[in-house]
N, C-alpha and C positions, 0 to 999 in steps of 0.2 A: 338609516342602516348603521348598526354598531361598528365601529372600528376599535382597533387596540386601546387606543387613547381613552375611549369611552367606557370600554370594559374595565380598564385599570382604574378609571375615575370611580365607577360604581363599586369596583371592589374595595378601593380605599375608604370610600364612604360608609360601606357595610361594616368594615372592620372597625373603623373609629366609633360608629354607631353602636355596635355591639359591646365593645369595651367600655364605652361610657355607661351603657346600661348596666353592665356587669359591676363596675366601679360603685354605682349607687346602690346597687343589691347588696354588695359586700359592706358597705357602710352600714346598712340596717342590720344585716345578719350577724356579723362579727360579735358585737355586744351582747347578742342574746344567748351565745353559747355559754352554759351555766357554769362548766368547769374550767380551770386554768386561770392565769393571771389576768386581772381586771385591767391593768395598764397595757399588757401586751395585746389584748384584744381592741382596746381603744387606738392604740397607736397604729394597728393594722387597719381599723375602720377610718381613722383619720388620713393615714396613706392612700387608702383606697378613694376616699372622696376628693383629696387633692387632684388626683389622677383623673377622676371623673370630671370634675370642673375644667381642668385644663383640657381635657378631651373635647369637652362641650364647646369651648371656644373655637377648637379647631374645627369641629363639625359644623358650627354655625358661619365661621368665616369661609368654609369650603363650599358650602351650599348657598347659603344667602349672601355671602360677601360682605367685606367691610364697607363698601359702598352705601349699603342700606343699613349697616349697624357700625357706624364710625367711633361710637363712644365705647365700643368694645374693645378698641385698640389699646393694648397695654393694661387693660383693667384687670387682668390676673397675674401681672408682673410680680407683686410680692409673694404670690403662692408658690413660685418656683424656688424660693428661698426657705421654704419650709419642708420640703422633701428630704433634702439632707439630713437635718436635725431629726425629724420623725423616724426615718430608717436607723440613724445612729442610736437613738433612744432604745430602739426594739433590740438592736444588736447587743448594747451595753445590758439591757434587762436580760437578754437570753444568755449572755456569758457570765454575769456577775449578780444577776438578780438585784440591781442597783436601781431603785424605783425613781421615776422622774419627780422633782419636787420644785418649789420656788427658786431654789439656787439655780435651776437650769434656764431659767427665762433668758439669760444672756446669750443663748443659742439662736434666739430670735431677732437679734439686733440687725442682721443683714436684711431681714424683710421689713423690719420697721424703717431702715435706712432707706430702703427702694421705695417704700410707701411714701416717706417723707418727700423724697427728691422727684416723685412723680406727681405730687399733689397738685401743682400748677398745670400740669399737663391735662389732668383729669377735667379741668374747667375750661379746657379750650373748646371753640366750635368744631362741630365736625369737619369742616373743611380743612382745618388746620392740621387736625389728627391725620386725615387722609394724605395730606401734602407730606407729612414728617413720615408715613409709612412709604409713601413712593420714594422719598429721599433715601430712606434706610434700605429699599431694595436696590438702589443705584450704588449702594456702598457708601453713602454720606449718611452720617449720624451725629447726634449732638454728643459732645464728650463724656457727660454724664451718663449716657448710654453704655459707653465702652467702658467707663468706671464700674458701673454696675455688673458687666459681664465678668470683669475682672474679679470683683467680689465674689460672684458665683463660683468662678473657677477656683479661687483660693480657698473658698468654704467647701467645695468638693474634695480638694485635695486633703484638708483638714480632716474631714470625716474618714476618707479613705485610710489614712495614716492611723487615726484614732481608733477605727474599728478593727484594722489589722493588729494593732497593739494589743487590743483587747483579747483577740482570739489567741494571740501568741503568749500572752499572760497567763492564759489557762493551761500552761505546760504540764502542770501536775494532773491533768484529766485527759482521757482519751476520748473525744466525742465519737458517738457512733457515726458511721460513714455518712449517713443521710442527714445527721445534725451538722456535721463539718461542712457537706456541700451546701446546705442551706444557708449557712453563714457566709460562706464563699460566694454563692450567688448574688447576696446582697451587697457583699463589698465589691464585687465586679460590677454590679448594677451603678453603684456610686463612682465607680472608675470610669464606665461609659458616659455617666452624667458630667463628670469633669472634663472628660475628652471633648465632649460635645461644647461645653462651655468654652473650651479653647478654641475650637473651630469657629464658634460664634464670633469670637473676638477677631479672628481672621476674616470672616466674612464682612464685618464692619469697614475693614481696610482695603479688601481686594475687590469687594462687589459679590453680591449673593449669586450672580450668574455663575460663578466659578464654583460655588459649593452649594447648589440649590437643593441638594438633599440632606443639609444639616437639619433644617427645620423639621422635616417629615421624621427624621431618625429619632429626635426627641419623643414623638408620639408612639412611634414603634415600640420604643423602650418601655413607654407607659402600659402600652396594650399587652406586651408580654408580661410585665410585671403583675398585672391584674389577672392575666391568665395562670401564671403561677401560683398567686395566692388562691384562686379558686380551686385549682387543682390539688393543692396542698391542704385545703380546708376539706376536702373530701378524703384524701388518703392518709394524710399524717396530721390530724386534728390535735393529737398530744404534743407534737413536737411545735406545731404553730402556735397553740395557745400557752405553751409552757405548764403542761399538765405533769407535775413531778420533775420533768426535765432530767432524766437519768443520765448518769455519767459513769464510765468504767475506769478503772485504774489505769494508770499508763505504764505498761509493762517495761518501757524504756527507762523508767526511774530507777537509778542504780542503788538507792537506799533501801536494801532489803528489809532491814529492820522495820522502817516505816510500813512499807508495804505489808508485812505480817501483822503489825500492831493495827493497822487499819482494817484488814480483812477480819482478824479476831473481834475488832469492836463492832463491824457490821454485822458479823454472825450472832454475836451476843445480844445485839439490840433486836435482831429479827427473831431469835429463838425465844428470848425471855421477855422482851418489851418491858424492860425497867422503867423507861420513861413514864409509864402509867402512874408511877408513885410520884407524887408532888414533892416528896423529900428527897427524890433522887438527884444527886449532885456529882461533881467531879471527884470528891473525896471518896464517895461510895464506889463509883465506876472503878478508880483507882485500885482499891482493895479487891474488887471482884476479878479484874482482869490481870493484877499483878504487875501493873506498870505504874511509874511514877505520875503524878499529876502534871508535872511539866512536860513530860514525854507525850502523854495523851493529849494534851493541849495543843503541842507542836504538831501531833499527827493529824489531827482535826483540822487545824488551820492549813497544814500542807495540802491536804486532798480536798478540802470544801471551801477554803477561804472564809470560813466563819468561825466565830468564838463558840465555846463549848454550849452556851446557853441558846444561841441561835441555832446551832445544830441539832441539840435535843429538841427544841421547840418545833424544828420541821418535822420530826416523827410525830410529836403531840398533834400538829396542825393536820397532818395528813390522817391520822387517827380521827380527828373530829370532822374534817371535811367528808370522810367516808359515810359519817353518820347523818351530817348536814344534807348530803346529796342523796341519801337512801330514801327509798318510798316511805319508810315509816319515820321519817325525821319529826313530823309533827307530835309524835307520841311523846318525845322529849323535849325538855327546855334547853336553851343554850346554855345555862348554868350547869345542868347535870352532864351535858356532852362535854363541857370544858373540864369538869372535874374528872370525868372517866377518862379523859386524854391525859390527865396528870398536871393540868394547870392548878395553881394554888387559889386563884380567884377569877372572877369573871372580867375584871378589869386587866389583869395580867393577859388574859385570852385575847382580849380585844386589842390590845397593845401589839401582842406577837402578830396575830393575824393582820392587822393593818401594815404592820413593818414588813411582813415577809409576801403578804398576798396583794398589798395595795389597794385593800377594800376592807370593810367590815363583814363579820360573819353574817348580819341580816341581809346586807346586799348580796352576798354569796346565795343564800336561800332563795332570795326574790329573782 
């Protein structure tokens, strides 16, 4: 006969199993979406995969048990240290369109450190691993384990502060409410992760029986994250995949002259589409709008955080992407699409596309 404990156990197992499946499914589906930033889609896919793998460990340990799978103990430890960087990269890409490069590999140092410090543990017999787990549950753990949790906590705090600074630095923009809420949800998620890291340090010192719910809360956070990703992929794909990533002017900006200049610039570009001319430059724009080149350059930088060339290339890329994504795209060559959009050469088009989209035009079509 089922009692409350059994019902809760079945419910917990069902939730973890469902979220695990959803995570693997999102990992497969996110990169297949044709429009939007390639890096944004892959960052979301990797985040989904990390959550799915960690939930898989939780499901196996909850159903089969560590006694039958002792080598699974701490097998996914380094993955916990990848969640923060992946979410931060996505927020950074969302806020500033700064893509991930080889220079960002230092963000993975904590995960490499944890992998290095636990290499010996992975080679231990299953009996020793089980004994280690039992000692941990009694509040006794190796110092290196505590150090790793301290690193996890510090890492989370770093990404909370960095992500918040990114959002605040975009003071020239007014995000749509759902865009701002989306970024805040991710930052709050990092905050919860960091708080759980702090509680985990406490657990190692006072005994898990006093804070038994800490471990489960990690996985509740991941199940919620995967559910939010799934819902947003259906309701707000443009925001999720950074398709266009529209922003509005901040009415609180007190520089009225800058506001007026930027509004006039946007209307001129929308009405006349001068960027289709490969010879279009800042000098030409200055004469047509009757503003100095310095003033226009300052205005564009203020409201877009881009230089003139990248700002205009964004318009050209949107023009080219519409043709590349159309049903009749095969009727045109990439060279002709680039020329029609205003690019002086195919090489320039490829460089601009790679710089602002994080992938090549050919991969965008495929």
